C-alpha positions as a Python dict, from the first residue, in 0.01 Angstrom:
ca = {
    (1, 'M'): (0, 0, 0),
    (2, 'S'): (173, -316, -119),
    (3, 'S'): (81, -645, 46),
    (4, 'E'): (447, -751, 45),
    (5, 'I'): (649, -703, 363),
    (6, 'S'): (962, -845, 514),
    (7, 'V'): (898, -1152, 726),
    (8, 'Q'): (731, -1052, 1052),
    (9, 'D'): (752, -1259, 1367),
    (10, 'C'): (438, -1349, 1558),
    (11, 'Q'): (395, -1532, 1885),
    (12, 'C'): (153, -1613, 2163),
    (13, 'Q'): (161, -1423, 2492),
    (14, 'C'): (432, -1639, 2651),
    (15, 'G'): (640, -1677, 2333),
    (16, 'F'): (622, -2059, 2316),
    (17, 'V'): (422, -2056, 1990),
    (18, 'K'): (625, -1880, 1723),
    (19, 'F'): (539, -1828, 1357),
    (20, 'A'): (590, -1571, 1086),
    (21, 'V'): (386, -1384, 828),
    (22, 'K'): (521, -1283, 487),
    (23, 'A'): (246, -1045, 375),
    (24, 'R'): (11, -787, 518),
    (25, 'P'): (-325, -913, 641),
    (26, 'V'): (-600, -919, 384),
    (27, 'L'): (-844, -793, 645),
    (28, 'R'): (-878, -718, 1013),
    (29, 'A'): (-1210, -787, 1181),
    (30, 'I'): (-1367, -780, 1524),
    (31, 'C'): (-1593, -1075, 1603),
    (32, 'H'): (-1840, -1075, 1890),
    (33, 'C'): (-1972, -1431, 1849),
    (34, 'E'): (-1997, -1644, 2160),
    (35, 'I'): (-1736, -1887, 2029),
    (36, 'C'): (-1481, -1607, 1987),
    (37, 'Q'): (-1570, -1472, 2331),
    (38, 'D'): (-1516, -1817, 2483),
    (39, 'F'): (-1199, -1894, 2286),
    (40, 'N'): (-1037, -1556, 2360),
    (41, 'Q'): (-1179, -1516, 2711),
    (42, 'K'): (-1263, -1158, 2610),
    (43, 'P'): (-1575, -971, 2497),
    (44, 'F'): (-1463, -1001, 2132),
    (45, 'A'): (-1186, -1124, 1905),
    (46, 'D'): (-969, -876, 1715),
    (47, 'V'): (-812, -1084, 1438),
    (48, 'A'): (-591, -1022, 1138),
    (49, 'I'): (-674, -1248, 844),
    (50, 'F'): (-390, -1377, 625),
    (51, 'F'): (-376, -1620, 337),
    (52, 'T'): (-232, -1938, 484),
    (53, 'K'): (23, -1944, 200),
    (54, 'D'): (166, -1624, 353),
    (55, 'V'): (213, -1776, 699),
    (56, 'D'): (495, -1998, 819),
    (57, 'L'): (283, -2200, 1058),
    (58, 'P'): (406, -2287, 1407),
    (59, 'Q'): (541, -2629, 1495),
    (60, 'A'): (250, -2868, 1539),
    (61, 'N'): (344, -2974, 1894),
    (62, 'T'): (327, -2613, 2020),
    (63, 'V'): (-42, -2562, 1943),
    (64, 'D'): (-350, -2749, 2064),
    (65, 'Y'): (-623, -2717, 1799),
    (66, 'Q'): (-994, -2750, 1864),
    (67, 'K'): (-1303, -2714, 1646),
    (68, 'Y'): (-1585, -2554, 1840),
    (69, 'R'): (-1849, -2638, 1582),
    (70, 'P'): (-1874, -2683, 1207),
    (71, 'P'): (-1943, -2489, 987),
    (72, 'P'): (-1735, -2293, 948),
    (73, 'A'): (-1465, -2540, 1017),
    (74, 'V'): (-1230, -2312, 1205),
    (75, 'Q'): (-951, -2488, 1390),
    (76, 'R'): (-878, -2265, 1686),
    (77, 'G'): (-530, -2310, 1828),
    (78, 'R'): (-414, -2239, 2180),
    (79, 'C'): (-57, -2235, 2302),
    (80, 'S'): (36, -2571, 2455),
    (81, 'A'): (229, -2389, 2729),
    (82, 'C'): (19, -2088, 2835),
    (83, 'N'): (-320, -2185, 2682),
    (84, 'A'): (-357, -1839, 2522),
    (85, 'P'): (-512, -1804, 2176),
    (86, 'A'): (-229, -1842, 1925),
    (87, 'I'): (-357, -1898, 1572),
    (88, 'E'): (-669, -2015, 1388),
    (89, 'L'): (-699, -2202, 1059),
    (90, 'L'): (-999, -2167, 828),
    (91, 'Q'): (-1067, -2378, 523),
    (92, 'I'): (-1392, -2318, 337),
    (93, 'P'): (-1463, -2515, 17),
    (94, 'L'): (-1385, -2317, -300),
    (95, 'M'): (-1196, -2054, -97),
    (96, 'P'): (-824, -2013, -33),
    (97, 'A'): (-707, -2134, 307),
    (98, 'L'): (-700, -1852, 562),
    (99, 'T'): (-513, -1806, 887),
    (100, 'L'): (-657, -1585, 1159),
    (101, 'V'): (-410, -1435, 1402),
    (102, 'P'): (-517, -1254, 1717),
    (103, 'S'): (-397, -902, 1638),
    (104, 'V'): (-210, -884, 1967),
    (105, 'N'): (9, -1176, 1849),
    (106, 'V'): (145, -984, 1550),
    (107, 'G'): (491, -859, 1645),
    (108, 'D'): (496, -550, 1423),
    (109, 'Q'): (164, -378, 1488),
    (110, 'T'): (234, -128, 1206),
    (111, 'I'): (148, -393, 944),
    (112, 'L'): (-206, -419, 1079),
    (113, 'P'): (-481, -225, 904),
    (114, 'I'): (-753, -67, 1112),
    (115, 'P'): (-1041, -309, 1170),
    (116, 'S'): (-1289, -310, 881),
    (117, 'L'): (-1599, -438, 1055),
    (118, 'H'): (-1763, -584, 1364),
    (119, 'I'): (-1949, -911, 1307),
    (120, 'F'): (-2203, -1094, 1524),
    (121, 'Y'): (-2258, -761, 1695),
    (122, 'H'): (-2590, -886, 1836),
    (123, 'R'): (-2379, -1102, 2072),
    (124, 'R'): (-2176, -808, 2201),
    (125, 'V'): (-2109, -775, 2570),
    (126, 'A'): (-2094, -394, 2549),
    (127, 'D'): (-2153, -130, 2284),
    (128, 'I'): (-1846, -3, 2099),
    (129, 'D'): (-1866, 346, 1952),
    (130, 'D'): (-1576, 342, 1706),
    (131, 'G'): (-1740, 437, 1376),
    (132, 'I'): (-1668, 94, 1225),
    (133, 'D'): (-1949, -90, 1043),
    (134, 'K'): (-2138, -333, 1267),
    (135, 'Y'): (-2333, -638, 1151),
    (136, 'S'): (-2579, -844, 1353),
    (137, 'G'): (-2718, -1189, 1284),
    (138, 'Y'): (-2550, -1496, 1140),
    (139, 'W'): (-2614, -1440, 769),
    (140, 'K'): (-2564, -1064, 775),
    (141, 'S'): (-2233, -1115, 956),
    (142, 'Q'): (-2116, -1387, 717),
    (143, 'L'): (-2213, -1188, 408),
    (144, 'A'): (-2054, -869, 543),
    (145, 'F'): (-1732, -1057, 616),
    (146, 'G'): (-1730, -1191, 258),
    (147, 'K'): (-1800, -848, 112),
    (148, 'H'): (-1524, -680, 313),
    (149, 'F'): (-1283, -965, 235),
    (150, 'V'): (-1339, -937, -141),
    (151, 'S'): (-1322, -558, -124),
    (152, 'S'): (-987, -580, 57),
    (153, 'L'): (-855, -819, -208),
    (154, 'I'): (-955, -581, -487),
    (155, 'T'): (-794, -286, -306),
    (156, 'Q'): (-471, -480, -251),
    (157, 'K'): (-459, -582, -620),
    (158, 'R'): (-504, -219, -729),
    (159, 'N'): (-229, -100, -496),
    (160, 'A'): (18, -375, -588),
}
């Protein structure tokens, strides 16, 4: 499957925050960390991860960004109008900039891959029996995310 797609519109729940993606996500993950639970006001975050270069970011005045704690230095953005999670920006030294989009905010759900993994599963609110790999603990979750991310990159390169 090619990573190239036609431009796809994305938006927050109320439609105030609008942005577009120009490629398929590199990865889709489900995070159960307490920060994601708090930010999303849900038991977990289901996010699609894009290279920031493939995202036409929303207008700055439509999103209120907050860092919950470094590292990682994730800027989590909420809609200025409805306060719903809109977009997240991640910049790790020596890595390309990434944009995390709550999967529900992606207009064309057909561009989303199935989730690849659950991370910070030890913080889960409830068990999820979906057959997807689950990782508990900080380091195991971080390393698993990195492994799945690199694996997705290699797969996309082969299919391009």
